N, C-alpha and C positions, 0 to 999 in steps of 0.2 A: 278288626276295627279297634283303634286306640284313641281315646280322648279324655280330657279332664273337664268336669262340670262342677261349677260352684255358684250357688245363688243363695246366700244366707239371709236375704231380706224376707221377713215373714209378711205375707200378703193377706190382708182382710179385704175381700172383694164383695161389694154390696152395700146396702144402706148402713150408714155409720151406726155402730153400736158403741155408745159412749161408755158403757161399763167395761167393754174390752179396751177402749182407749185409756181409761183411768187405770186399769190393771196393768197395761203395758208401761205406762209412765211411772207407776209406783215402784217398778223394779229398779229404777235409777235414782229416785229422789223426789224432792218436793218443790224445787225451784225450776219453773218452766219458762223458757223464752219462746214466744210464738212469733215467728218471722214470716212476713207476708209482703205482698206487692202493692198494687194500686187500689182504687176505690172498690172495685167489684170483689177482689179477693180479700180485701180488708173486712168487708161485711161478713164473709164466711168465717174469717179468722175471729172476728168479734163474737159470732154465734158460738163457735167452739170454745172460746174463752169463757163465755157465760156458763157453759156446761161444766167447765173444769174449775171455776173459781172457788167452789166450796171444798175442793180437795187439795188444791195446790196454790202456791204463790206464783201468780202469773204476771209476766211482763210482755207486752205486745209491742213489736217494732215493725212498722210498715215502710214502704218506700223503695223496695227492691225493684230495679228497672231491668228491662231486657238488656242483655250483655252487661251484667253487673260489674262495676268498677272495683278494683282491689282496695282503693282508698275507703270506699263505703264500708266494706266488710271490716277492715282494720279499725275504722272509726267506731263501729259498734263494739268490737272487742275491747277497745280502750275505755269505753263508757261503762261497760258492764262489770258487775262484781261476779261472783261465782254463779254458775248455772248448772243444773243437773241434767236437763234435757233440752234439746232444741227441737221444736215442733214447727215444721215448715208447711205453710198453706199457700199453694199457688202453682205456678208452672215451673218449667225447668230452671229458669234463672233463680227462682226462690230456693229450690232444693239445692242447686249448686252453691248458692250463697250460704245456706245452712251448713253444708259440708265444709266449705272453706272456713267459715266462722269457727267450726269445731276445732280446726287446726290452729287458727289464730289465737284461740283462748287457752290452748294447752301446750303450744310449742313456743320456743324462745325466739326463733329468728323471724324475719319478715316473711310474709306469705310467698313472695316471689321466689324465695330460695327453695320452696317445696314444689314448684312446678316441675314438670317432667324434664325440662331443660335447665332447671335451676341448679344452684351450687349443691344443695342437699338432695334434691330430686326425690324419687320414690323411697329410697332407703332411709331418708331422713324422717319419714313419718312413722311414728310409733303408735301403739294401740291405746295410749292414754288419752283418748278423745272424748269429748262430750257426745253422748249418744244422740243420734238424729232420728226422728220419726217424721215421715212425710205424709201429707194429705194433698194429692194432686187435684187441681181444679181445671186442668186442660191436659190433653193427652197427645203424645207424639214423641217426646224426647226420650222417655224411659228414665229420666233423671230420678224419678221416685224410687227406683230400685238399682241405681247405678253407683259404682264406686269412684266416679270421676266428677270433677267440677271444672267448668269453664269460666274464666274470669277475664275481664278486660284490663290489661296492664299497659298504660299509655295508649297506643293505638293498635295494640296487638291482642288477639285472643290467645290465652295461655291455658294449659291443662294441668290440673292437679289430679293425681291418681294414686290410689292405694287400696288394697283389699280391705284395709281397716275402715275405709270410708263408706262401705255399704251401709245404707240406712238400716236400723234394727228392724223397723216395721214400716209398712205403708198401709194406709186406709184408703181404698179406692171406692169412693161413693160418687157414682156418675151423676147424681142429682145436683152436685156442686157445679157441673158444667152446663146445666140446662139453659142458662141465660147467656152463655158464651157467644160473642159475635161470630158470625159465620166465617168471616175473613180470618180471624185468629184460629179458629178450629181447623180450617183448611191448611194454613201455614204450619201449625204444630203437627198435624197428621202427616204432612209431606215428609217430615223428618223420619217418622216411622217407616214410611214407604221407602225412602232412600236408604235407611239402615237395613231394611229387608233386602233390597237389591244389592247393595254393596257387600253385605255380609255373605250373600249367596255366591258372589263371584270372587270373593276374597281367596287369596292363595292359602289361607289358613282354614278355610271352610271344610267341614266334614259332614257326613250324612246326618248326624244328630242335630247339628246347628242349622242345617238346611231346612229341617222341618219347621223350625221357628221362622226362618226367613220366608219360606213360601206362605206360611199361614199369615204372617204380618202383611205381606204384599196383598194377598187376597182380601183380607179384612179391610185394609185401607181403601183399596179401589172400590170394592162393593159398597162400603159404608159411606164414603164421600159422595158417590153417585146418588145414593139414596138420600143423603142429607140435603143436597142442593135441590132435589126434586120434590121430596116429601116433607122436609123440615126435621127439626130436632125431636128425637124421642129417646126414651130410656134405652131401648135395645141398641140403637145405632151408636149411642155414646158408650155403651158397654163394649161393643165390638171395637171401637176406636181405642178404648182403654186397654183392652186385651192386646191389640196390635202394638200399642206403645210398649207394653211389657215384653211381648214376643220379639219385637225388633231389638230391644236392648239385650235380651237373652241371646239372640243370634249373634249380635256384635260381641257380646262377652265371651263367646266361644270361638269367634273368628276375629274379624276386624271390620272397620269401615274402609273407605278408599278415597279416590281423588276428589270426589264431590265434597266430602267433608274436609279434606286437607286444604283445598283451594278456598273453601268457604270461610275458613278461620281468618285469614287476613282481610277478606272482603267484609265480613260482618264486623270485624274489629275496627277497621278503618272508617267504614261508612255507616255504622250502626244499623245494619240490615238484620232483620229478624233471622235467626239461625235456620228455621224451617224454610223460610222464603229463599234464603241464599242457596241451600243445598238443592232445593227444588228447581231453581233456575239453572243450576249447573248440571243437573242430572242428564238431560238429553245429550249435551255436548260431551260429557264424560263417557256416556254409553257409546257414542260414535267413535271416540278415541280408543276405547277398550274392546270394541266389538269382536275383532278377530282373535282376541285372546281369551274370550269367554263366550263363544258363539252358542254353544249348547244351552247354557243356563239362561242367557239373554233371550233365546228363542222360546224357551218355556215361559219366561215372564211375558213375552209378547203375546203368547197364547192366552194368558190370564187376562190381559187387557182386552184382547179380541172377544173373549167369552163374555166379559162384563159390558163391553161397549157395543157388542153385536155388529162388529165391523172387522174387516181384514186389513192388515197393514203389511207393507213391504219390510219395514225396519222397526225395531223397538223404539227408537227415538221418535219416529212418526207416531207410534201408538201413545207414547207419553205425552206428546204435544196435543194430540187429539183429546186425551183424558183431561189435560189442563184446560182446554177450551170448554169441555163439558162441565167442569166444576167452577169455571170462572176465575181460574188462577192466571194472572198476567205475568208471563215469564219474561216480558220485556220491561217490567216496571222499574227495574234497577237503572235503566237508561235515563229515566226522568229524575232519579234521586242522586245520581252521581254525574257531575260535569266531566265531559270527555277530556278536557285539559287536565283536570285533577287526576283522572285515571291514568293518563299518559305519563304524568310526573311520577305516579306511584307504581307504574307498570313493573319495573325490574324488581322492586322490593316485594311486590305481591308474589311474583314468581319465586323469589328466594324464600319467602316465608311459607310457601306452599309445600316445601320439603320438610314436613313435620311428621310426627308419629302416625297420624291418620293415613298417611300414604303407604305405610308399611305393607299392607295386604293387597294393594291394588293389583289387578291381574296382569298389568304390563308395567314395565319400568317407564316412568315419566321423565321427559327431558324439558329443558327450557322452551324449546320450540313447540312441543305439544301443549304444555301449560299455557304458553303465550297465545297459541291458536285458540284454545278454549276461552281464554279471557277476552280476546278480541271479538269473538262471536257473541259472548255474553253482553259485552258493553257496546256492541254495534259498530265497532271500528272497521271491521271488514265484512 
């Protein structure tokens, strides 16, 4: 057995200990930018700011949106003077924005040049970054422990990646997610589920990464079923938080696949929530991949069967049944995107689906296969 494992982000899991947070920040300096999203996460960020204001110079900036735009990040970088620490409070888009901002504040070129397909790409990113500390308020993407950032550049989702981008520390306090709307919780958690499944069947998967994959899959299925039937509680949110981290750890040692690859142009063009997009794509990608990862997919099907107390002929059938149980509408995208618009964008979406996320997919994708998946998603055939 041969593999490389690297996860430098320090994880504090449990009720927030502000003494620990102060101690971690003090290692880097006195000037702290707290970056957050909308109203609900801003309240949490303000609470944290109040706890820190006696120790540090605090500047709070809110307004990060889902699928954050590169102009927004570069605008913040232009406004700010020097910052010693970026503290991100929110979901994946907030953490991604913090990591991208760290580059924008310390590197000379435009952020677009540091994307994986940019002029400077990964080698252009050095270790002279503003340290990032994350406080997740929703769980699923694993962005709180990830060395990647997804940004919207014009109508495309683009990836910035570097091992230097790993957050230094994350504080996972599940009480911050107690008032989270069920719909958002489901969409975010589906990202962890898809990460678990895609990392499992990746051509780069190995026995160690698969342990994280299986655990993330099991936790998401069991926890979301409990959540929709019994409601939010501390334990179920802890399980989803662990699944988020496990899914990212699995992907970090292997890769994702076609659901993530195809979701990038879809969520970028139509502003679809990332977890919603990969969740919608998953059953169709599984159908396309099935003969190339039959053994692993059948094990996943058995996990669904055990939790749903039903038998299924195919994994895609099991996934769709699970979606019905948790109230996830996999056809919702058809109401959000006009078919005429989709048909105009069709060829470009296929072209943009050939990105780095496709690298570990268990079968080689073609225009025809991707086109067939897209047509099924958007109800064209």
